[in-house]
N, C-alpha and C positions, 0 to 999 in steps of 0.2 A: 343207462340203467346199470346198477351194480349188483342186482340180485343174482346169486349163484357165483359171484367172484370170490376168490380166496380172501381171507381176512389179512389186512396189512398190520392190524394191531389186535392182539389177543390178551385180554385181561382175565386172569384166572384167580378167583377167590382172594381178591385184593382187599386188605383192610389197612387203615392208617389211624393210629391213635396218638394223640398228643396228651401225655399224662393219662388222666382218667377220662378224657374226652375222645370218643370215637367219631372221627370225621368221615371216614369211609368204612362201610361195614360189609365185608365179604361180597364184593361186587365181582360178577363175572359177565363179560360181554365181548363180542367181536365187532370190530370196525372194518368194513370191507374196503378193498383197494378202490380208489377213485370215487368214493362217496363223500357227500357233505353231511357230516355227522354232528349233531348238536347235543350237548349236555345242558339240560334245562332244569331249573329249580330255583327255589327262593334263596335268599342270602343265608349263608351258613349251612347249606344242605350237604356240602362236600364236593360239589362239582368242580370248583377251582383246584381243590386239593388233588382230585383225580387227574386233572389236566397237568398239574405240576409234577405228578408222579410219572406220567407219560414222558414229559420233557426231561425228567431226571433231576429236577430241583428239589424234590422230596423223594424219599425212599419208602416203599411199603413196609409196614410193620409185619404183615403177612402177605403171602400170595406172590404171584409172578406176572410180569408184564413182558410180552414178546412182541417185538416190532420187526416185520419183514423176516420172520422165522428165527430171529436171534433173541435169546434171553437177555434182558437189559439189566439184570441184577448188578453186574459189575461194570456197566458201561457208563461213563460220565456224560453229562449233558452235551458237551462239545463233540462227542464222538457218536452221538445218536443221529439216525437219518431223519431228523425232524428240525423244524425251525419254529420260532414262536413270535407272534405279534402281541405285544402287551397292551393293556388297556390304555396306558398313557402314550402309546406309540413309540416313545423313547428314541426319537431321532436326535442326531447330534446337532446342537444349535449352531455350532461354529463351522459346520460344513454345508456346502451347497448340495443340491439334490443329487448331482452326479457322484459326488464323493460319499454321500450317505449311502446311496444304493450300492456303490461299488466297494464299500469298505470290507465286507466279508471276503470278496474275491481277492482283493489286494493282499490281505494278511494270509490268504491261502497260497500265495505265490503265483497266481494267475497272471499272465502277461498283460501289459497295458492294452494292446490291441484287442485281445480276447475279452478283457474286462469291459472295454468301451462298447464292443458289440453286444455283450450280454446285458449291460446297463441300458442301452438303447432299446433292446427288445423288451426288457422288463418295464421300462417307462411307457412304451406303447401299449403294453397289456393293461396297465392301470390308468391309461388315458392321461399321461403326463408328458407326452412328447412336446418339446418346446420349453419345458421348465427346468432344463438341465442346470442352469446357472442360478436358479432361484434359491434364496436362503429360507430356512424354516419360518423365521419371524415375518416373512413376506407372504406366507401362505395361510389359507383357511384350515380349520380343523379337518375337514374332509380331504384336503390336498395332502396334509401331513400324514393322515392315515394311509393314503395311497403310497406315499414315500416309504412308510414302514412296510407295507405289503410288498412293494417292489424289492426292497432290501432283503426280505425273506425269500421271495420267489426266485431272485437271481441266483441263489445258492442251489436251486433245483432240489429241494428236499423231497423225500418220499411222502412226508406228512407235514402239513402246515397246521400249527396249533394257534388258536386265536382266543385270547382271554377278554371277553366283553368288548369286542372290537368297535362297537358302534355307540357305546354308552356315553361318550363325551360329545356326541353330535346333537344338534337340535332335531326336533321331531321330523321336519320335512326332509332334511338331509339324510337322517337315519333311514327313512323309508326308501329314499333313492338308492342309498348304499346297499340296502338289503338285496335289491335286484342286481346291482353291479357286482356284489360279492358272489352271488349265485352264478351269474354269467361268467365271471372270471374263473371260478372253480371249474365250470363246464369246459371252458376253453383250454385251461392248462392240464386238466385231468388229474391233478394232485389231490390226494385225500386231505380234506379240510376237517378239523375237529374244533368246534367252536363252543365256548361256554357263554351262556347268557341266562338272565332271569326274565327276559322279555319274551313272552309267548308269541307275539306277532313276528319277531325276528325268527324264532324257531320254526314257526309254521310256514313262513314265506321262503326260507332258504334251504331247509334241511331235506335230505332224502330220507333220513330216519332221525328220530329224536329219542333220547333216553331221559325220562323224567326222573329226577333224583329227589328223594325225600328222606331226610334224617340219615343220610349216608347210604341209602339203599336205592335200587332201581325200582320205582313204582310201576313203570311201564316202559317198554321199548317197542316202538312202532313207527311207521310212516306218519306224517302230520295228519292226513285225513282220518286215519284210523284212531289216532289219539283223540281227535276232536269228536268224531261221530260215535266211537265205541270205546269210551274210557273204561279202564279196568277197575277203577274204584273211585270212591268219593273224592279223594285227594286230587287225582288227575282230572276228574270232571270239573272240579272247582278251580284248579290252578290254570288249566288250559281253556281260556275263553270264559265268557259269562254263562252262568247256568242257574236254573232253579232246581233245588234239591228238596224233595219231600219224602219223609219217612212213611212207610206203609207196610201192609201185610200181604204176602203172596197168596191169593185165593184160587187161582186157576193157572195151571202150567201144562200145556199140551204142545206137541211139535209145531203147530201153526198158529197158536194164540196163547195169550197169558192175560191175567188180570191182577191188579193190585188195588187193594182198598187203602186210600190215602185220606186221613182226616182232613177236612177242609176242601178237598178236591173231589171226593167221591170215588167211584170205581174207575180206574184207568185201564183201558184195554190196549193191548199190543197185538200186532199181527205176526208174532213169532214167539217161540218158547224161550224160557230163560234157564232151564235145568236147575231150578232151585227147589228146596223141600217145601211141600205144601204147608202154608201157615207161617213160613219164615218171615222174620222182619227183614225188609229190604228197603232200598232207597230208589226213588224215581228221579232221574236227571232229565230235564227238559230245557233245551236251549231257547232263549228269548225270541230268536228270529223264526222259530218253528211254530210259534203261537200266532194264530190269526185273530185280529181284533176287529170287532164290528159292533154296531148299535144293537140293543136288544130288539128281538122280533125278527131277526134274519135267521131263524132257526133252521129253515129248510136248506138254505145254502150251507150252513154250518154242518148239518148232518150229512149232506152229500160229500163235503170235503173231508170230514173226519172218517176216512175210509176204514172199513173193516171193524168199526166200533158199533155196537148196538145203539139204537135210538136213545138219545138222552145222555150218552156217555162221551167222555173226552170233551166235555163242555163245562164251562165255568162262568160265573157272573161276579162282578165286583164293581168297585168304585175307584176312579183314578185319584191317587193320593200323591203322585209325584210325576214330573215330566222333565226330560232333559233333551233339548234340541241339539243335535250334533251335526247338522247339515244334511248328510246323506241319509241319516236315520233319526228317529226320535225314540227315546226310551221312555216307557211308561211303567211306573210302579203302581200296581193295582191291588187294592185290599179286597180279598175274597170275602164272601158272605160269612165264612167261618173265622175270619180274622187274619188269616195268613196273607203275606205279601207275595205276589208273583210279578216278575219283570217280563215285559214284552218289548221287543224291538220291531219297529215298523218302518219300512223304507219310505222315504219321501220321493216318490216317483215324479211328482210335479211340485211346483213352487208353493202350492197351497195345501198339500197333503197334511202338513202338521197342524192345520187349522181344523181338521175333522173332529178332534177330541181336545178337551181341556180339563182343568182341575175339577174334581167332584162329579164328573160325568159318570152315569151308570153305563157300564159296558158289558158285553158278552165276549167270550173267547172260545176258540176250539182248536184242536190240533189233530193231526193224522195219527193213525194207530202205529205207524212206523217211526214216529218222531221221538217218543220217550225211550230212554234206556234204563233197564233195571240193573242196579248195582247191589251186589251182595256184601260189600264191605266199603 
């Protein structure tokens, strides 16, 4: 756990402009020593530009970047206590694994014996022991990525920067490498700062995530907080799948709130939202938090929709779309008012997906602690 640790990187009011285009807009944040920090956002949001400024490949138009207590304004990339793993891995094709990993140590004047020991240690960390003589063209994409990681780790930087490190891998290998990267970071204790546009990568690996939108930080929080308590509609929509409905706040007390949503009726929550009465707000409701059942199971639905008055947090509709994904099935359901709501239902047995089909009339309910009210 890194909470309470001193920051290893301090970003102070940093902006970067390319002509009339503002790529990074007055960002301030701290990255703690020893944490796995992820910059998450869509293409063109400024996350890679921010990473490149930390590395020294770009200079801020305004603001200050401090690494390990030192202002980096006049420090060139090769003198910074960081190392970077690029999206393309950038391993030397004419060198074997040992020479690739030991390259930085050799040009730094480290002895052959010490280099050999450090290379062996780094290869064991990335699970490439026994691959010392392998050439890059004899290796898979995942193995080449490990070579690039080992080459960066062997220099023992205080911060390792990773630019979309898993984007070139297939889906199954990418999922495997997410766990391996997180485990590797935990073992070596080095601060990792990773850029990605893949929300699953961010949620599975990070200790904290900064969601970037149009050059600004939309929210900075641990993964579970981002998902369960998004700060605004952009974060709710970008991090995971979500149903968002506009409504009007009609009740706001410390232990309960209610929002009138056209097409959904009155939505009750078991907590306050500190918004002005009558304000236009948005309800965010995750698909997996909605229970799907056949009409007529009202008693069970009312019991499960905890803290909501009878007849509320319930909806009816018709299945207009289905997507079987193996572990879950997604249903697009047209409500009686015409809106579409998405429901994710786990397939706990081999035949669960057969319970519902196209054009079935269905009922839905959700607990009063499931929706999130967003003010922007």
